[in-house]
C-alpha positions in Angstrom: 55.4 34.5 51.3 53.8 37.5 49.5 50.8 37.2 47.2 49.4 40.3 45.4 45.6 40.6 45.0 44.0 43.0 42.6 42.8 46.1 44.4 41.7 49.3 42.7 44.2 50.3 40.1 47.0 48.4 41.9 47.4 45.5 44.2 46.9 44.7 47.9 49.7 42.5 49.2 49.0 39.5 51.5 51.9 38.4 53.6 51.9 34.9 55.0 54.3 32.8 57.0 56.6 30.6 54.9 55.2 27.5 56.4 51.5 28.4 55.8 49.4 25.7 54.0 48.5 27.9 51.0 47.0 27.0 47.7 47.1 29.8 45.1 44.3 29.4 42.5 45.1 31.0 39.2 44.3 30.4 35.5 46.8 28.4 33.6 49.1 30.7 31.6 47.1 32.0 28.7 48.4 32.5 25.2 48.7 36.1 24.1 48.1 37.5 20.7 51.4 38.8 19.4 49.8 41.5 17.3 46.3 42.4 18.7 45.6 44.9 15.9 46.3 42.3 13.2 44.2 39.7 15.1 41.2 42.1 15.3 41.5 42.9 11.6 41.6 39.2 10.8 38.5 38.6 13.0 36.5 41.3 11.2 37.5 40.1 7.8 37.3 36.4 8.5 34.3 36.1 10.8 32.6 33.1 12.4 29.4 31.9 10.6 28.9 34.9 8.4 30.5 37.2 5.7 33.2 39.9 6.4 31.9 43.0 8.1 32.5 45.2 5.0 30.4 42.9 2.9 27.6 42.6 5.4 27.4 46.4 5.8 27.2 47.3 2.1 23.9 48.9 1.3 23.1 49.6 5.0 22.5 53.1 6.2 22.7 52.7 9.9 24.8 50.6 12.4 24.7 50.4 16.2 27.7 49.0 18.1 26.8 48.1 21.7 29.7 48.2 24.2 29.9 47.3 27.9 29.9 50.1 30.5 32.8 51.2 32.7 32.4 48.2 35.0 34.1 45.9 32.5 37.7 46.2 31.3 36.9 45.6 27.7 39.7 46.7 25.3 37.5 49.0 23.3 40.5 51.1 22.3 41.7 48.1 20.1 38.6 47.3 18.1 36.2 50.3 17.9 38.2 52.2 15.3 38.8 49.3 12.9 35.2 48.3 13.2 34.0 51.8 12.4 36.4 52.2 9.5 34.9 49.1 7.9 31.4 50.4 8.3 32.4 53.7 6.8 34.2 51.9 3.9 31.0 50.0 3.3 29.1 53.3 2.7 27.4 53.9 6.0 27.7 57.6 6.8 29.3 58.6 10.2 26.0 60.1 11.1 24.4 56.7 10.8 26.8 55.0 13.2 26.0 54.9 17.0 28.2 53.4 19.7 25.7 52.6 22.4 26.9 52.0 26.0 25.0 48.9 27.4 24.5 50.2 30.9 21.6 48.0 31.8 20.4 49.6 35.0 23.8 51.1 35.9 24.5 54.8 35.8 25.6 56.5 32.5 29.3 56.9 31.6 30.1 60.5 30.8 32.9 63.1 30.6 36.4 61.8 31.5 35.0 58.4 32.3 33.5 58.2 28.8 36.8 59.0 27.2 38.5 56.3 29.3 35.8 53.8 28.4 36.2 54.4 24.6 39.9 54.7 24.8 40.3 56.3 21.4 39.6 60.0 20.8 39.0 59.5 17.1 35.9 57.4 17.9 34.4 60.2 19.9 35.2 62.7 17.1 33.7 60.5 14.3 30.5 58.9 15.5 27.8 59.4 18.1 28.5 57.7 21.5 25.5 57.5 23.7 24.3 55.8 26.9 21.4 53.4 27.2 18.8 54.4 29.8 16.7 51.5 30.9 13.9 53.6 32.5 13.2 55.7 29.4 10.0 54.1 28.1 10.0 55.8 24.7 13.6 54.7 24.0 12.6 51.0 23.7 10.8 48.8 21.3 8.3 46.2 22.6 9.2 42.9 20.9 6.6 40.8 22.7 7.3 38.0 25.2 9.6 35.0 25.3 7.9 31.7 24.7 9.4 29.7 27.5 8.8 32.0 30.5 6.8 34.9 29.2 9.4 37.6 29.8 8.3 41.0 28.4 11.1 42.0 25.9 11.7 45.7 25.5 15.1 46.6 23.9 16.7 49.9 23.1 15.3 51.3 19.9 18.7 52.5 18.6 19.9 48.9 18.5 16.7 47.2 17.3 16.1 49.5 14.4 19.7 49.7 13.2 20.5 47.9 9.9 23.7 46.5 11.4 23.6 45.4 15.0 26.9 44.5 16.8 27.3 43.5 20.4 30.9 43.7 21.8 32.3 42.7 25.1 34.4 40.6 27.3 33.8 36.8 27.7 34.3 35.9 31.3 32.5 33.8 34.0 29.3 35.4 35.2 27.7 34.4 38.4 24.1 34.4 37.1 24.3 33.9 33.3 27.1 31.4 33.1 29.3 33.6 31.0 29.3 37.3 30.0 29.4 38.8 26.5 27.5 38.1 23.4 23.7 37.9 24.0 24.2 39.3 27.6 25.3 42.7 26.1 21.8 43.0 24.6 19.9 41.8 27.6 20.2 43.1 30.3 22.7 45.6 28.7 20.2 47.3 26.3 17.0 46.1 27.9 14.2 48.1 29.5 13.9 48.0 33.3 10.8 45.8 33.0 12.7 43.2 31.1 15.7 43.3 33.5 13.6 43.0 36.7 11.7 40.1 35.2 14.5 37.8 34.4 16.5 39.0 37.4 13.6 38.1 39.6 14.1 35.9 42.7 12.8 32.8 40.9 15.4 33.1 38.2 18.2 33.9 40.8 17.2 30.9 43.0 17.4 28.5 40.1 20.2 26.0 40.7 21.3 26.3 37.1 21.7 30.1 37.3 25.4 29.9 38.3 28.9 30.6 37.1 30.1 28.9 34.0 26.9 27.0 33.3 24.5 27.3 30.3 22.6 24.0 30.7 19.1 24.8 32.0 20.2 28.3 33.0 17.1 30.4 32.8 18.9 33.7 32.2 20.9 32.2 29.3 17.8 30.6 27.8 15.9 33.9 28.0 18.8 35.7 26.4 18.9 33.3 23.5 15.2 33.9 22.9 15.7 37.7 23.1 18.4 37.6 20.4 15.9 35.9 18.1 13.2 38.5 18.9 15.6 41.3 18.1 16.2 39.7 14.7 19.8 38.4 15.3 23.0 40.4 15.6 26.8 40.2 15.1 29.3 40.1 18.0 32.9 40.9 18.6 34.2 38.8 21.6 37.4 39.5 23.5 39.2 37.5 26.2 42.0 38.9 28.4 44.6 37.4 30.6 45.3 38.2 34.3 47.3 41.3 33.2 44.5 42.5 30.9 46.4 41.6 27.7 44.4 40.3 24.7 44.4 36.5 24.5 41.5 35.9 22.1 39.3 37.8 19.8 36.7 36.7 17.2 33.8 38.2 15.3 30.7 36.9 13.7 27.2 35.7 14.1 26.4 36.4 17.8 25.5 33.0 19.1 28.1 31.0 17.1 31.0 33.4 17.8 30.1 33.6 21.5 30.0 29.9 21.8 33.4 29.6 20.2 34.8 32.2 22.7 33.3 30.4 25.7 34.8 27.2 24.6 38.2 28.9 24.5 38.0 30.6 27.9 36.6 27.6 29.8 40.0 25.9 29.6 41.5 28.7 31.7 38.9 30.2 34.0 37.3 27.0 35.3 39.8 25.5 37.8 39.3 22.2 39.4 40.4 22.1 43.1 40.5 18.8 45.0 39.6 20.2 48.4 37.8 22.9 50.3 39.5 25.4 52.6 38.8 26.8 56.1 40.0 30.2 54.8 39.5 31.5 51.3 41.0 34.9 50.3 39.8 36.5 47.0 39.4 39.8 45.3 36.8 41.7 43.4 39.3 41.7 40.5 40.4 45.3 41.0 39.5 48.3 38.9 36.9 48.8 37.4 35.1 45.8 39.0 35.7 46.9 42.6 34.4 50.4 42.2 31.3 49.5 44.3 30.2 47.0 46.9 27.5 46.0 44.5 30.1 44.6 42.0 32.1 43.0 44.9 29.4 40.4 45.4 30.6 38.6 42.2 33.9 37.8 43.8 32.2 36.3 46.9 30.0 34.1 44.7 32.9 33.1 42.4 34.9 31.7 45.3 32.3 30.0 47.4 32.5 26.5 46.0 35.9 25.9 47.6 34.9 27.4 51.0 34.5 24.7 53.6 31.2 24.9 55.5 31.7 27.0 58.5 34.9 28.6 57.0 35.6 32.2 56.3 35.7 34.0 52.9 37.8 37.1 52.9 37.4 39.5 50.0 39.4 42.6 49.1 37.7 45.4 47.2 38.5 49.1 47.1 34.8 50.2 46.7 36.0 53.6 45.6 32.5 54.7 44.7 30.9 53.3 47.8 28.0 50.9 48.0 26.3 51.3 44.6 22.9 52.5 43.6 20.3 53.8 46.1 18.1 50.8 45.2 21.0 48.4 46.2 21.5 50.3 49.4 17.9 49.9 50.3 18.0 46.2 49.5 21.0 45.8 51.8 19.2 47.7 54.5 16.3 45.3 54.3 18.7 42.4 54.5 20.3 43.7 57.7 16.9 44.6 59.2 15.1 41.3 58.3 18.0 38.9 58.3 18.9 36.5 55.5 16.0 34.0 55.9 13.2 36.6 56.2 14.7 38.7 53.4 14.8 35.7 51.0 11.2 34.8 52.0 10.0 38.3 51.2 11.5 38.4 47.7 10.5 34.9 46.7 6.9 36.0 46.7 7.4 38.5 43.9 7.3 38.0 40.1 9.5 41.0 39.5 12.6 42.0 41.4 13.1 45.4 42.8 16.0 47.1 41.1 19.4 45.7 42.2 17.7 43.4 44.8 19.1 40.4 42.9 22.6 41.3 44.0 21.6 41.0 47.6 20.0 37.7 46.9 23.2 36.4 45.3 25.2 37.5 48.4 23.1 35.2 50.5 24.6 32.2 48.7 28.2 32.4 50.1 26.7 33.7 53.4 24.9 30.4 53.7 28.2 28.5 53.6 30.4 30.5 56.1 31.4 33.9 57.4 32.4 36.7 55.0 34.9 39.5 55.8 35.4 42.5 53.5 38.7 44.3 53.5 38.3 47.8 52.1 39.4 51.4 52.4 36.7 52.9 50.2 33.4 52.5 52.1 32.1 55.2 54.4 32.1 53.8 58.0 28.4 54.5 58.2 27.9 52.0 55.3 29.9 49.1 56.9 26.8 47.7 58.6 24.9 47.8 55.3 27.2 45.2 53.8 25.8 42.5 56.0 29.3 41.2 56.5 32.3 42.0 58.7 34.4 44.9 57.5 38.1 45.3 58.3 41.1 47.5 57.2 43.9 45.0 57.5 44.1 42.0 55.2 47.0 40.3 57.0 45.3 40.5 60.4 42.0 39.2 59.0 43.7 36.2 57.5 45.7 35.5 60.6 42.6 35.6 62.7 40.7 33.3 60.3 43.5 30.8 60.3 43.7 30.8 64.1 40.0 30.2 64.4 40.0 27.4 61.8 36.9 25.8 60.5 34.4 23.3 62.0 34.9 19.9 60.4 32.2 19.0 57.9 34.2 16.4 55.9 36.3 17.2 52.8 39.4 17.0 54.9 38.9 20.3 56.8 39.1 20.4 60.5 39.2 23.1 63.2 42.5 24.9 63.2 43.9 23.1 60.1 45.1 26.4 58.8 44.3 25.7 55.1 44.2 28.8 53.0 43.2 29.3 49.3 44.1 32.6 47.6 42.4 33.7 44.4 44.3 36.9 43.3 42.1 37.6 40.2 38.8 37.2 41.9 35.7 36.4 39.8 37.8 36.0 36.5 38.8 32.6 38.0 36.1 30.2 39.2 37.4 27.3 41.3 35.2 24.2 41.6 35.6 21.7 44.3 36.0 18.2 42.8 36.9 15.3 45.1 39.7 13.2 43.7 38.5 9.9 42.1 39.8 7.0 44.0 41.7 4.3 42.0 39.7 1.1 41.6 40.8 -1.6 44.0 
């Protein structure tokens, strides 16, 4: 039996014996839009909760379109040009339109990478395309504090002061904020470092509601909704793609209402109920561009952890073509290795603000508390292996065979030592399996 897992720009095959007890966890087959260009045009002209884009933009002199950075496979090449054409048709001059890359605290996207991100040379030739820099104090507007938790809200001036504000992105599960897209493109995407480190602090990350696919009581989501109001509202274009990165859904409209509609659509596919847990769970970081760094790889670990039996082993494949990630993340991982998980967590729970990228290390502790973690990669420098805090191997097949032979200590849920149960999640964090025990029939 061969199962291909997304890895870099290709796949990494997993070969298993024909008699292996394997459950492959995938989305149900998603509908595809027969004509993506027509669907995008229809979305822009028949929006959710507001008037068509051309009508909204009439009389405006500036517009800012926020897009996700290179770590998200958003189909910018499909929608940026028709969106810009409508803004121009409404009378906004090309010099008044800015495409703003919502980098959050990630590095800027430039050169060939920028061209790849935009995907349409005419966009680069027509309007300004610029990066957000979260540590540039003068580039942000102070909008006050959120009412609920008192988060300082500082957002990129180019977005806040634009007459037309549009957030664009991919709607997918997010391991902290419930779902990506919409309001999340604004914060943390366009937020100042002070804002990001406040609502990515350890107290937010430790909240039991700050998890994949959940909005109810989720402190990040609730803060993001307040931030949208402080900004003065916005529009959003939301996209959803299938396992092969084809467009399955697109809408446009008022940011909260349109995002809610997109989430309702994608839930039916990415939240997968699984009736058992497994001694071995094999997953991916979803391939390029999500698996460029170990930092991004953590999402795949967290996404798979609900179906990992206590004491079992989670094996994740990730190319890590750019290494570990930011220097701040490397330092956080170094502290994890030196202090150990318990002492590391205790040290950060005392702080009101997170150190930059420290939250990703905190999220890694969640699957580590359930079982062992093995990373299969070819991209990391051997000197960085120890900084991951997990076991690092080169051979996926060997890692899975060893895990199956070791089995898992029985903790209920039908898993016993040596039972050989394997779950495979080829698409990584785009699919979130949830363990749900079957309901017994009434006697």
